[in-house]
N, C-alpha and C positions, 0 to 999 in steps of 0.2 A: 378264633371264635368258631369256625366251622368244625374243627376237631373237637373242641369242648362240647359243642352241641351234639355231635354224633356219639361221643363217649358217654355223655349224659343219657342219651337214648338207650345205649347198650347197657349201661349200669342199671337203669330203671328196670329193664327186662330181667336182668340178672337178679336184682333184689326181689322183684315180684315172684319170679319162679322159685327163689329160695324160700319165700313165705309159703308157697304152695307145696314144695317138695323137700324143704330143708336142704341140707348139703349132702343129699344122697349120692351125688357124683363123687364124693370122697372115696367111695369103694372102688372106683375105676382106676385102672393102671393108665399111665400116659399113652401106652399103645392103643388102648381102647378109645381114649379121647381123640387120638390121631384118626382112628377110623370114623368116629362121629363127625369130625371136621371134614373128612373125605366125603362122607355122605352128603353133607351140606354143599360142598363145592361141586360135587358131581351133579347135584340137582340144579344148581345155578347154571352150570354149563348146558345141561339138558334143556332147561327153559330158554336159555339164550338161543340154542340151535332150533328150538321150536317157536321162536319169535314170541315168547311170553305165554303161549298157550299151555295151560296146565290143567290137569285133571283134579288137582287139589286147589282150593281157592286161596292160595297164598303165592305171592310173588317172590322176587329174589331178595328184596330188602330184609325180610326176617331171616333169611339164610345167611346173609352177610353179618347180621347182628349175632346170629348163632355162632358163626366162625369166630368173631371177636371174643364172645363169652366162653366158648369151649377152649380157645387158645389160652385165655387167662386162667381157666381152671387147670389146663395142662401145665402151665408154668407153676401154678401152686402145687400141683402134684409132684412135679420134678423137685421142687424145693422140700416138700414135706413127706413125700411118699404117700401111697394110698393108705387110708386109715379111717379113723372114727370121724363122726360128724364134728363140725365146727360150730361154735356160737355164731349167730348171725353177724354180730359186730366184727368178729375176727375174720369171717369169710369176706365181708365187705372191705376191711382193711387190706387183706391180702390181694383182693381183686384190684383195689386202687393202686397198690404197689406194683402189681404186674403191668397194669395199663400205663402207669407213670414211667416205668422202666422202658416199656416198648415205645412210647411216644417220645421219650428222650432220645432213643436211638434214631427214630424217624426224623426228629428235628436236626440232628447232626448230619444225617444222610441228605436231608432236604437242602441243607446249606450247601453241600458239595454238588448236588445235582440240580440246583436252581428250580426246584418244584417241577421237574420234568413230568411227574405223574399227572399234572393238570392237562397235559396234551395227549395222554393215553386214553384208550377206550376201556370201558368197564369190562368188556370181554377179555381184554389182556390181563386185567387184575385176576380174573377167574383162572385163566391159564397159568399165571405165575403162582397163584395159591395152590393149584393142583400140582405144579412142578415142585413146589416147596414140600407138599405132602408126600410125594414120591421120594424126595430126598430124605425126609424125616423117617419114612418107613424103612428106607435102606439103612440109615444110621441106627435105627432101633434094631434092625436085624443083625447089626454088628455090635450089639450091646452098648450103643452110645459112643463107640470108639471111631474117631476119624484120624486121618493121616495129616490132612492139610485144611480141611473144611471147617466151617463154623459148626457148632453143636446143635443139638435139638432145640435148645432154648432160643437160639438166634432165629431159627426157622419159625417157631411159634410167634416170636415178636414181629418178624417180617409179615407173617400172615395177618396178624392183628392190624398192622399198618396198611397193608393192601386192602383189607376189608373196609377199613375206615376211609381210605381214598375212594373206594367204590361207593360207599354210602354218601360221601360228600358229593361226588359226581351225580349220583342218582337224584339227590335232593336239590341240586343247583344246576339246572339245564344250561345256564350261561357258562358253566365250566366245560361244556362239551366243545370240542374243536370241530 
């Protein structure tokens, strides 16, 4: 239920922004979306280190939502390539598919790890997302080729899940250890 609630919040923002902007993000290459995600994660880390004091009146929750949504867009772009606008219904279907695939991965990992994320700090999620971004950039710099590691798509899916974990923890203080 916690995941469904946070996914619904993220999807609602995605849908509303799509009404405002259309699918203008379709012009972006996955590398540009990686950089957008990096900006969001870096801002979260900066705010964490400044103990929440920000010059812009927005906290870290909107940034984690942005990470979920930009990662879903990046997964769509990996699948379709950058291109023309999508019909809103198609953009929502593709978003739902990306989130569904990511959360299926999380459920499988969660089974093996016994929900260890519940004992982690939100700041650790931020650091892991930043690490995944650096890995993604490295793989992108190698034209998507890896020797032994998971690909770009797996990193985007992991970032979706870590951002969802953070949102759950932020909205349920009883989850804090």
